[in-house]
C-alpha positions in Angstrom: 155.1 89.7 42.3 157.7 90.6 45.0 161.3 89.6 45.0 161.8 87.3 48.0 165.5 88.2 48.2 164.6 91.8 49.1 163.6 92.6 52.7 160.1 93.6 53.4 160.0 97.0 55.2 156.5 96.2 56.5 158.0 93.3 58.6 160.3 95.7 60.4 157.5 98.3 60.9 155.4 95.6 62.5 158.1 94.8 64.9 158.2 98.4 66.2 154.4 98.9 66.2 152.8 95.7 67.4 152.5 94.6 71.0 152.8 91.0 72.3 149.1 89.8 72.5 149.5 87.4 75.4 151.7 86.0 78.1 154.2 87.4 80.6 155.1 90.3 78.3 151.5 91.1 77.1 151.3 94.7 75.7 155.1 95.0 75.3 156.2 96.1 71.8 157.7 93.1 69.9 161.0 95.0 69.5 161.2 95.5 73.3 160.8 91.9 74.2 163.8 90.6 76.2 166.1 88.2 74.3 165.6 85.6 77.1 161.9 85.5 76.2 162.7 85.1 72.5 165.3 82.4 73.4 162.5 80.5 75.3 160.3 80.6 72.2 163.3 79.5 70.1 163.7 76.4 72.3 160.0 75.6 72.9 158.7 76.7 69.5 157.4 79.9 68.1 153.6 80.3 67.7 152.2 79.5 64.3 151.4 82.1 61.8 152.5 85.8 61.5 153.2 86.3 65.2 155.6 83.3 65.2 157.4 84.7 62.1 157.6 88.1 63.8 159.0 86.7 67.0 161.5 84.5 65.1 162.6 87.6 63.1 163.0 89.6 66.3 165.1 86.8 67.8 167.4 86.8 64.8 167.7 90.6 64.9 168.6 90.6 68.6 171.1 87.7 68.6 172.9 89.2 65.6 173.2 92.7 67.1 171.0 94.3 64.5 168.6 96.2 66.8 170.1 99.5 65.5 168.1 98.9 62.3 164.8 99.3 64.2 165.7 102.5 66.1 164.9 105.0 63.3 161.6 103.2 62.7 160.7 103.0 66.4 161.3 106.7 66.9 158.7 107.5 64.2 156.0 105.0 65.2 153.1 104.8 67.6 152.2 101.3 69.0 149.2 99.5 67.5 147.4 96.3 68.2 146.6 93.7 65.6 
């Protein structure tokens, strides 16, 4: 059993590895999506499931100025599709 109060490093890794699967920014790494696009999802509703959780997480990271947390991970990773 995992402790829900501890951050899951895999969530952050996914943000620097996975690409947006559809829409205007298809094939853009989730961590590279512009905040305006994430704001749109915030207003209109994030997609269901894992992608929605990832986009909501990326939105929170960007609006709180925490992108620096992703830089070391991004520098070590290659993009992947899911």
